[in-house]
C-alpha positions in Angstrom: -3.7 55.0 7.5 -0.9 57.2 8.3 2.6 55.3 7.9 4.9 55.2 10.7 8.5 55.8 9.9 11.2 54.5 12.4 14.5 56.2 12.6 16.6 52.8 12.7 19.7 54.3 13.3 18.4 56.4 16.3 17.2 53.0 17.6 20.5 51.4 17.0 22.5 54.1 19.2 19.9 53.5 22.0 20.5 49.6 21.7 24.0 50.2 21.7 24.2 48.2 18.1 26.9 49.0 15.5 25.6 51.6 13.1 25.1 50.6 9.5 23.9 52.1 5.9 20.5 51.6 4.8 18.9 52.2 1.7 16.0 54.5 1.4 13.3 51.5 2.0 15.0 50.9 5.2 17.0 47.6 4.3 20.3 47.1 4.9 23.0 48.2 2.3 25.0 45.0 2.2 27.1 46.1 -0.7 28.7 48.8 1.6 29.2 46.7 4.7 30.4 43.6 3.0 34.0 42.6 3.2 33.7 40.4 0.0 32.4 37.4 -0.9 33.3 33.5 -0.2 33.5 30.6 -2.3 29.8 30.3 -2.1 29.2 33.8 -3.3 27.8 34.5 0.0 28.6 38.0 1.6 31.1 38.4 4.2 30.5 41.0 7.0 32.5 41.9 10.4 31.7 39.8 13.5 29.4 42.4 15.4 27.3 43.4 12.4 26.5 39.7 11.7 25.8 39.2 15.6 23.6 42.4 15.9 21.6 42.2 12.5 21.6 38.5 11.7 17.5 38.6 11.1 17.9 41.4 8.7 20.8 40.2 6.5 20.2 38.0 3.4 20.9 34.1 3.9 24.2 32.8 3.8 25.9 36.0 5.1 28.9 34.9 7.0 31.1 36.5 10.0 34.6 37.2 9.0 35.9 34.6 11.2 33.6 32.4 9.1 31.9 30.4 12.4 28.5 31.6 12.0 26.1 32.7 9.1 22.4 33.8 8.9 19.7 31.9 7.7 16.2 32.2 7.5 16.0 34.9 10.1 18.3 32.8 12.3 21.8 32.5 13.3 23.7 29.3 12.6 27.1 28.6 14.2 29.6 26.5 12.7 30.4 23.0 14.3 34.0 22.7 15.1 35.8 19.4 14.7 36.6 18.9 18.2 32.9 19.2 19.1 31.9 16.5 16.4 34.3 14.5 17.4 33.4 14.5 21.1 29.8 13.8 20.0 31.0 10.6 17.9 32.7 9.3 20.9 29.6 9.7 23.4 27.4 7.7 20.6 30.0 4.9 20.2 30.4 4.5 23.9 26.6 4.5 23.9 26.2 1.8 21.5 29.0 -0.1 22.7 26.8 -0.4 25.9 23.7 -1.9 24.4 23.2 -5.6 23.5 21.4 -7.1 20.8 17.9 -8.7 21.9 19.3 -12.2 21.1 22.5 -11.6 23.5 19.9 -10.5 25.9 17.6 -13.4 25.7 20.5 -15.8 25.5 22.0 -14.4 29.0 18.7 -14.6 30.4 18.0 -18.3 29.3 21.3 -19.3 30.7 20.6 -17.7 34.1 19.7 -20.6 36.8 15.8 -21.0 37.0 14.2 -20.1 40.9 13.7 -22.7 43.2 9.7 -21.9 42.7 9.9 -22.5 38.9 11.7 -25.7 39.1 9.3 -27.2 41.6 6.3 -25.8 39.6 7.8 -27.4 36.4 8.8 -30.6 38.0 12.7 -29.8 36.8 15.8 -31.0 38.2 18.0 -29.2 40.4 20.1 -26.8 38.4 17.8 -25.9 35.6 18.7 -22.9 33.5 15.6 -20.6 32.5 15.8 -22.2 29.0 14.9 -25.5 30.8 12.1 -23.5 32.5 10.8 -22.1 29.1 10.8 -25.2 27.3 9.0 -27.1 30.0 6.5 -24.5 30.4 5.7 -24.5 26.6 5.6 -28.4 26.7 3.1 -28.4 29.6 1.3 -25.7 27.4 0.9 -27.6 24.4 0.2 -30.8 26.2 -2.2 -29.6 29.3 -3.8 -26.8 27.3 -3.6 -28.1 23.7 -2.0 -25.1 22.4 -1.3 -25.6 18.9 1.1 -22.5 18.8 2.9 -24.0 21.7 3.2 -27.6 20.2 4.5 -25.8 17.0 7.2 -23.9 18.9 8.4 -27.2 20.4 8.4 -29.0 17.0 10.1 -26.4 15.4 12.5 -26.0 18.2 13.4 -29.7 18.1 14.4 -29.4 14.4 11.5 -31.1 13.0 9.9 -28.2 11.1 7.9 -29.4 8.2 9.2 -27.8 4.7 7.4 -27.2 1.7 9.3 -29.3 -1.3 8.8 -27.6 -4.5 9.5 -30.1 -7.4 9.8 -29.0 -11.1 9.5 -31.2 -14.0 11.4 -29.9 -16.9 10.5 -31.1 -20.4 13.5 -31.0 -22.8 12.9 -30.6 -26.3 13.5 -33.4 -28.6 15.2 -33.6 -31.8 11.5 -34.0 -33.4 10.4 -30.4 -31.9 13.7 -29.1 -32.7 13.2 -30.0 -36.3 9.7 -28.6 -36.4 10.6 -25.3 -35.3 13.3 -25.2 -37.7 10.5 -25.9 -40.6 8.5 -23.3 -39.0 11.2 -20.9 -38.9 12.0 -21.4 -42.7 8.5 -21.3 -43.8 8.3 -18.1 -42.4 11.3 -16.5 -43.9 10.3 -17.8 -47.4 6.7 -16.4 -47.3 5.6 -13.1 -46.2 3.4 -13.2 -43.4 0.2 -11.8 -44.1 -1.4 -10.1 -40.7 -5.8 -10.4 -41.2 -6.7 -7.4 -43.3 -3.6 -6.2 -44.7 
């Protein structure tokens, strides 16, 4: 099969791209168009060349205004401090509007129960949702024999059983201490012989 050669400079003129020097193999001669290197040892090229040829330039090649650079065949733009601050402010306002689940539940439980809930559960006028919840759990535990509802009521009432762990520590008696001393002295005075040695 015959190799097809494309005159890239002719193609660039048709596309109105800035003309750039190329090596014999067709790659961009970065040394001839480079304006130098930055502190990270990456090439710096004019803005219009980076914008036109970012896909062909080596990774990390930056434009002279230091706002964009080529990376993995793409063009990355530097995020300015103003844009970062705007993003931070947007996140702060979003999170400030959020409530914790416990806060939401607390608000919902303190609301007045509806007339139907009050009548259905046999509660007094002015009962809260929390009262209705506790009454429904109590009825569920009593009428249906629901063990989990019963455990919920017991735990909420503050009578949750706790596991008590008792540990008995025996202290070393003076006799034990004397025996340990005798064993230590005996091992120091004699060479301990290991089986077979």
